[in-house]
Backbone bond lengths (Angstrom), bond angles and torsions (degrees), N, CA, C in turn:
res aa  C-N    CA-C-N  psi(-1)  N-CA   C-N-CA  omega(-1)  CA-C   N-CA-C  phi
1 M - - - 1.437 - - 1.524 110.91 -
2 A 1.328 116.14 -42.56 1.462 120.24 179.14 1.526 110.04 -65.39
3 A 1.328 116.91 -38.96 1.470 120.33 179.36 1.526 110.61 -64.44
4 G 1.323 116.15 -38.91 1.471 120.13 178.04 1.529 111.32 -64.88
5 A 1.313 117.67 -40.56 1.463 122.01 179.10 1.521 110.78 -64.87
6 V 1.326 116.70 -44.62 1.466 120.60 178.86 1.527 109.99 -64.78
7 G 1.322 117.88 -38.94 1.467 121.70 177.71 1.527 111.29 -64.02
8 G 1.338 117.34 -41.32 1.470 121.71 178.85 1.521 111.55 -64.44
9 V 1.333 116.70 -43.52 1.463 120.78 178.74 1.522 109.62 -65.88
10 G 1.324 117.35 -41.23 1.469 121.03 178.94 1.520 111.75 -63.52
11 T 1.321 117.22 -40.91 1.470 121.39 178.02 1.523 110.46 -64.62
12 A 1.330 116.69 -44.62 1.469 120.24 178.83 1.527 110.53 -61.91
13 A 1.326 117.26 -41.49 1.468 120.87 179.48 1.524 111.30 -65.44
14 A 1.317 117.32 -32.75 1.466 120.50 179.71 1.529 111.93 -77.72
15 V 1.335 117.29 -34.00 1.460 121.54 -176.50 1.538 112.24 -83.28
16 W 1.339 118.10 -29.29 1.461 121.08 -175.77 1.537 113.64 -54.47
17 P 1.332 121.77 -45.34 1.471 119.90 178.95 1.530 112.69 -60.33
18 L 1.327 117.03 -33.81 1.458 120.10 178.33 1.525 111.64 -68.60
19 I 1.309 116.91 -40.45 1.461 121.05 178.73 1.530 110.53 -71.99
20 N 1.331 116.72 -42.39 1.460 121.31 -177.18 1.530 112.04 -63.62
21 Q 1.318 117.76 -30.92 1.465 119.74 -179.23 1.527 112.56 -68.73
22 L 1.326 118.10 -13.51 1.452 121.63 176.27 1.534 112.53 -79.25
23 N 1.330 117.54 -17.09 1.462 121.44 178.02 1.526 109.95 -70.48
24 P 1.340 118.28 151.76 1.457 120.38 176.94 1.526 110.67 -63.89
25 D 1.337 116.24 145.94 1.453 118.93 179.56 1.529 110.38 -78.54
26 A 1.316 116.81 173.87 1.460 122.34 -173.96 1.524 112.52 -61.14
27 S 1.331 117.97 -35.17 1.466 119.68 -178.45 1.530 111.64 -67.01
28 V 1.325 117.08 -35.10 1.466 120.84 177.74 1.527 110.19 -71.81
29 L 1.318 116.74 -42.37 1.454 120.01 179.12 1.522 111.40 -63.62
30 A 1.314 117.30 -35.11 1.463 121.10 179.30 1.520 111.13 -65.64
31 L 1.326 117.68 -29.46 1.453 121.44 -178.96 1.524 113.85 -96.18
32 S 1.334 117.15 5.35 1.454 118.81 -177.82 1.523 111.61 -64.58
33 S 1.309 117.04 -27.44 1.461 120.93 171.36 1.516 108.00 -144.45
34 V 1.306 114.58 149.79 1.460 120.48 -179.92 1.522 108.11 -139.21
35 E 1.326 116.17 142.61 1.453 121.36 176.08 1.516 109.42 -104.32
36 F 1.329 115.44 146.96 1.461 120.84 178.13 1.515 108.79 -137.19
37 D 1.333 116.58 131.89 1.458 122.66 179.88 1.522 109.32 -88.46
38 L 1.315 116.61 117.68 1.466 122.79 -177.51 1.521 113.27 -83.37
39 S 1.326 118.79 -9.43 1.461 121.19 -172.93 1.531 112.36 -62.64
40 G 1.308 119.09 -26.65 1.465 121.57 179.25 1.517 113.91 -89.65
41 L 1.317 117.18 0.63 1.462 121.92 -177.08 1.529 109.54 -93.80
42 A 1.329 116.29 108.80 1.464 121.21 -178.17 1.519 110.60 -76.78
43 E 1.322 116.14 157.25 1.456 121.24 177.80 1.528 109.40 -58.81
44 G 1.340 115.75 131.79 1.463 121.33 -178.27 1.523 113.86 88.12
45 Q 1.313 117.46 -1.94 1.473 121.75 -178.02 1.524 110.73 -99.91
46 S 1.329 115.12 148.99 1.467 122.40 175.80 1.516 109.51 -125.64
47 V 1.318 115.82 150.96 1.460 121.49 171.67 1.524 107.98 -134.54
48 T 1.304 114.94 158.32 1.459 121.24 175.02 1.518 107.03 -118.75
49 I 1.319 115.77 123.89 1.454 120.81 175.72 1.522 108.11 -118.78
50 K 1.316 117.02 170.48 1.464 120.23 179.88 1.522 110.03 -110.46
51 W 1.313 114.01 139.38 1.461 122.20 174.47 1.518 107.21 -144.20
52 R 1.313 116.19 121.82 1.468 122.49 -178.59 1.521 111.84 54.13
53 G 1.321 116.41 36.07 1.461 121.62 178.00 1.520 114.15 77.52
54 Q 1.327 117.68 6.64 1.463 121.87 -179.04 1.524 109.55 -111.54
55 P 1.333 116.48 146.66 1.464 117.91 174.42 1.523 109.90 -75.26
56 I 1.317 115.98 136.96 1.465 122.46 176.33 1.525 107.03 -118.16
57 F 1.324 115.64 122.77 1.464 121.06 176.95 1.530 108.19 -88.43
58 V 1.315 116.31 126.60 1.456 122.00 174.50 1.522 106.05 -119.21
59 R 1.305 116.73 119.23 1.473 121.55 -176.70 1.520 110.07 -124.10
60 H 1.328 115.51 131.66 1.460 122.43 172.23 1.520 105.70 -94.92
61 R 1.318 116.11 97.82 1.462 121.41 -172.45 1.527 112.02 -77.17
62 T 1.310 114.34 150.69 1.456 120.97 176.21 1.529 109.26 -82.10
63 K 1.320 116.41 164.44 1.467 121.18 177.07 1.519 110.12 -58.48
64 K 1.331 116.82 -39.50 1.465 121.70 179.87 1.536 110.59 -61.78
65 E 1.333 117.54 -43.75 1.467 121.29 179.26 1.530 111.41 -63.75
66 I 1.317 116.29 -40.81 1.463 120.24 179.50 1.527 110.23 -65.54
67 D 1.331 116.51 -45.20 1.472 120.63 179.63 1.524 111.50 -62.63
68 E 1.347 116.97 -41.28 1.473 120.62 178.16 1.524 110.69 -63.15
69 A 1.335 116.94 -42.71 1.464 121.02 -179.31 1.528 111.33 -65.01
70 K 1.321 116.81 -38.62 1.470 120.39 -179.37 1.525 111.89 -72.85
71 A 1.335 117.46 -24.49 1.463 121.64 -176.47 1.529 113.65 -81.88
72 V 1.317 118.36 -11.03 1.465 121.31 -177.27 1.531 109.88 -73.60
73 P 1.333 117.19 123.89 1.471 119.64 175.97 1.538 110.49 -67.42
74 L 1.308 116.68 137.54 1.471 120.81 -179.46 1.523 111.92 -59.69
75 S 1.324 117.78 -25.85 1.466 121.12 -179.89 1.534 112.13 -66.50
76 E 1.327 118.17 -18.12 1.468 122.02 178.54 1.523 112.71 -87.08
77 L 1.317 117.87 -5.00 1.461 121.19 -173.90 1.524 111.94 -101.83
78 K 1.338 116.11 137.74 1.468 121.37 175.45 1.526 111.02 -66.63
79 D 1.324 115.37 -41.01 1.462 122.71 -179.08 1.534 106.21 -120.90
80 P 1.346 117.28 84.75 1.469 120.74 -171.43 1.529 113.87 -61.92
81 E 1.307 114.78 117.31 1.460 123.06 174.44 1.523 106.85 -147.40
82 T 1.318 116.53 134.66 1.457 119.04 177.44 1.523 109.58 -76.39
83 D 1.311 115.58 162.72 1.461 120.60 176.78 1.527 110.05 -61.47
84 E 1.330 116.35 -36.11 1.457 120.98 -179.40 1.529 112.39 -64.94
85 Q 1.327 117.77 -29.15 1.462 121.41 178.61 1.527 111.37 -74.08
86 R 1.310 117.36 -16.87 1.460 121.09 -174.24 1.531 113.25 -103.43
87 T 1.328 116.91 -2.50 1.465 121.22 178.81 1.522 108.86 -132.20
88 L 1.314 116.23 169.06 1.462 120.65 177.97 1.524 109.89 -93.36
89 V 1.310 116.24 141.70 1.465 122.29 -178.68 1.531 109.45 -58.07
90 G 1.320 114.89 131.39 1.460 120.54 -179.86 1.517 113.57 87.45
91 H 1.322 116.48 -9.03 1.469 121.35 -179.23 1.529 110.10 -132.81
92 E 1.339 116.80 39.05 1.463 121.96 -175.75 1.520 113.23 -61.34
93 Q 1.331 116.90 -20.98 1.459 119.87 -178.73 1.531 112.27 -72.99
94 Y 1.324 117.51 -17.89 1.472 120.58 -179.10 1.522 110.09 -103.74
95 L 1.322 114.82 123.94 1.455 121.34 177.30 1.519 107.68 -114.16
96 V 1.319 116.98 126.34 1.464 122.94 -178.46 1.522 107.35 -123.08
97 M 1.353 116.52 121.11 1.468 120.59 -176.23 1.527 110.90 -142.37
98 V 1.315 115.82 153.80 1.462 121.42 170.10 1.523 106.16 -74.04
99 G 1.319 117.28 124.88 1.459 122.27 -174.23 1.509 113.77 -86.71
100 I 1.319 117.09 51.84 1.461 121.79 179.19 1.520 108.33 -128.78
101 C 1.331 116.59 124.72 1.457 122.33 179.50 1.529 109.63 -59.73
102 T 1.312 116.37 137.68 1.465 121.04 -177.08 1.524 112.79 -81.31
103 H 1.322 117.39 1.66 1.457 120.25 178.50 1.520 111.21 -90.94
104 R 1.325 117.44 -61.73 1.457 120.89 -176.84 1.521 114.19 -128.37
105 G 1.320 117.27 7.86 1.457 120.24 176.42 1.516 114.69 82.52
106 C 1.314 118.22 21.21 1.463 121.99 177.04 1.531 109.04 -78.78
107 I 1.332 116.14 170.50 1.456 121.39 177.21 1.527 108.43 -103.14
108 P 1.337 118.26 112.12 1.466 120.46 179.69 1.528 112.66 -67.27
109 I 1.322 115.37 153.87 1.457 123.03 178.20 1.527 107.63 -93.69
110 G 1.322 116.57 130.03 1.455 121.63 -176.66 1.513 114.34 -76.76
111 Q 1.331 115.05 154.34 1.445 125.23 179.41 1.527 110.92 50.74
112 S 1.316 114.84 49.25 1.461 122.51 -179.22 1.524 109.47 -135.67
113 G 1.311 115.08 166.88 1.451 120.88 176.82 1.513 112.80 86.37
114 E 1.309 114.89 -178.94 1.465 122.28 -175.60 1.526 113.47 -71.71
115 Y 1.323 118.60 -17.96 1.454 121.47 -171.75 1.526 112.93 -112.17
116 D 1.336 117.36 16.32 1.468 123.20 -179.90 1.528 111.80 51.57
117 G 1.323 115.38 39.73 1.458 120.49 179.49 1.515 110.12 -122.66
118 W 1.323 115.93 -109.63 1.455 122.07 -177.86 1.522 109.42 -130.55
119 L 1.312 115.37 143.42 1.461 122.73 -179.45 1.515 108.89 -124.94
120 C 1.333 116.62 126.07 1.461 120.91 175.83 1.531 106.99 -85.79
121 P 1.328 118.29 115.21 1.462 120.77 -175.31 1.523 113.93 -70.77
122 C 1.310 118.18 -18.31 1.468 120.71 -176.04 1.520 113.12 -76.08
123 H 1.318 117.44 -45.68 1.461 121.02 -174.91 1.519 113.65 -127.69
124 G 1.330 117.36 4.83 1.454 120.86 173.82 1.516 116.53 79.92
125 S 1.313 118.89 15.01 1.465 119.72 176.90 1.526 108.75 -67.50
126 Q 1.331 115.85 136.95 1.459 120.61 -178.62 1.517 109.89 -122.01
127 Y 1.320 114.78 130.92 1.463 122.54 179.91 1.523 108.46 -113.73
128 D 1.330 116.82 147.30 1.465 119.77 -179.42 1.525 111.31 -85.96
129 S 1.330 116.63 -171.12 1.469 121.44 -175.96 1.529 112.97 -70.73
130 A 1.327 117.65 -2.69 1.465 122.12 173.53 1.523 110.78 -109.35
131 G 1.344 117.57 6.94 1.461 121.62 179.64 1.512 114.13 75.79
132 R 1.332 117.15 19.90 1.470 121.15 179.96 1.525 109.60 -94.10
133 I 1.322 116.35 138.91 1.466 120.99 -179.60 1.525 108.90 -67.53
134 R 1.328 115.38 129.10 1.458 120.39 -178.82 1.518 112.00 -119.31
135 K 1.333 116.84 -28.16 1.459 119.77 -175.06 1.526 108.47 -156.42
136 G 1.328 116.17 144.97 1.462 119.98 177.40 1.515 112.22 106.61
137 P 1.332 116.63 -176.82 1.465 120.81 -172.87 1.528 116.35 -81.09
138 A 1.314 119.27 -9.94 1.469 119.67 -178.81 1.532 109.82 -61.64
139 P 1.335 117.67 133.10 1.461 120.07 -176.75 1.530 115.15 -85.45
140 K 1.334 116.90 -22.78 1.466 121.02 -172.78 1.525 111.37 -130.99
141 N 1.321 115.50 163.46 1.461 122.71 174.11 1.521 109.38 -69.33
142 L 1.341 116.29 161.64 1.457 119.57 172.67 1.529 107.52 -61.94
143 V 1.310 116.49 140.40 1.463 122.80 -172.48 1.534 110.71 -75.97
144 I 1.319 115.55 137.42 1.462 122.08 174.60 1.530 106.84 -93.53
145 P 1.344 117.11 119.01 1.475 118.78 179.47 1.531 110.31 -76.14
146 P 1.321 117.53 163.26 1.465 118.34 175.29 1.530 108.93 -69.65
147 Y 1.316 116.73 122.19 1.461 120.12 178.23 1.518 110.02 -149.54
148 K 1.328 115.00 161.86 1.461 121.34 177.54 1.521 108.09 -150.55
149 F 1.312 115.47 164.27 1.454 120.64 176.33 1.517 108.49 -88.02
150 A 1.331 116.07 118.13 1.456 121.69 177.52 1.531 110.27 -78.83
151 S 1.344 115.96 -28.19 1.466 123.28 173.99 1.533 106.03 -153.59
152 D 1.320 117.01 -171.47 1.451 120.10 -179.33 1.520 112.41 -65.31
153 T 1.336 117.25 -25.99 1.447 120.85 -175.16 1.532 114.20 -120.06
154 K 1.321 118.29 2.21 1.468 120.99 -178.51 1.511 110.94 -125.11
155 I 1.352 113.82 135.43 1.466 118.81 173.49 1.526 108.10 -110.38
156 Q 1.310 114.69 151.69 1.459 121.44 174.97 1.518 106.76 -120.50
157 I 1.324 115.19 119.13 1.459 121.32 179.15 1.526 108.03 -98.99
158 G 1.308 115.72 129.66 1.465 120.59 178.61 1.502 112.59 98.40
């Protein structure tokens, strides 16, 4: 019985490093969520931050941009989503998106194109001020990452 117990403990001690190496390393865990302070972001300004190695576009939209986004009929959109589905209630002025084109994974250029949104320079996909695909080969809207407001001026992504 004692030999069996020692053998079981020895096996567990030998197998644990193999199992533990499958866990994410510290650098990945550190990036699993990121906070960003919105207080320095002026109306009409955008910033790009990193989360999990991906660019995240954070835009403080103007009233005009919000009104234009809300006025677009869903029938004109390839991937129909309302502006309200892409922002958090009470914080419609802040748009948070993964900055990767849904066509080929390029990084779109902000405040460009026909819709005052984002333009993918590689294949010409154009997104509006709500990050919705309006023109070009991209099949989907820019992705909204999981995020929430940690306070009135801070968001937590992830």
